[in-house]
C-alpha angles and dihedrals in degrees: 000000000000131000123230109202118195126205112241097173110089133175142177127247127200114211122194120195106184139133131233134342092306090056094232116192108248098197137263111344133200109221122195117196119190138164113253112248094008129118090220107120093224133222124292120208134184110226115196099175134058092256135028134172115218111207135206096020119159110271096239140106100297130199115212119197130180100214099177142007123198127185116221111224111180105307094338133085121216126187112245092229101175095048095039094048091050089059094045100060093090099006116250102241125163127192122200132186109229095169095096 
């Protein structure tokens, strides 16, 4: 028989995706949130504003990755290649301890 443990401790996480001192909105971002050291694939979110608060996340060490940024021009979306590539070599990954 196996045991299936469920996380009951939850927390909120505010993610800011902005550029420069003036905190300019870069566009629509794809945010991937995973638990550090866990095989769980994580949750992927589309963030259209500068800031978003993700609620009811597991209270663990979390890894937050911005996997894509697209600028919205009129009714079209274009990938912000220069900015996005600058963050990807090496990838911009942040880890945060939400246990406490």
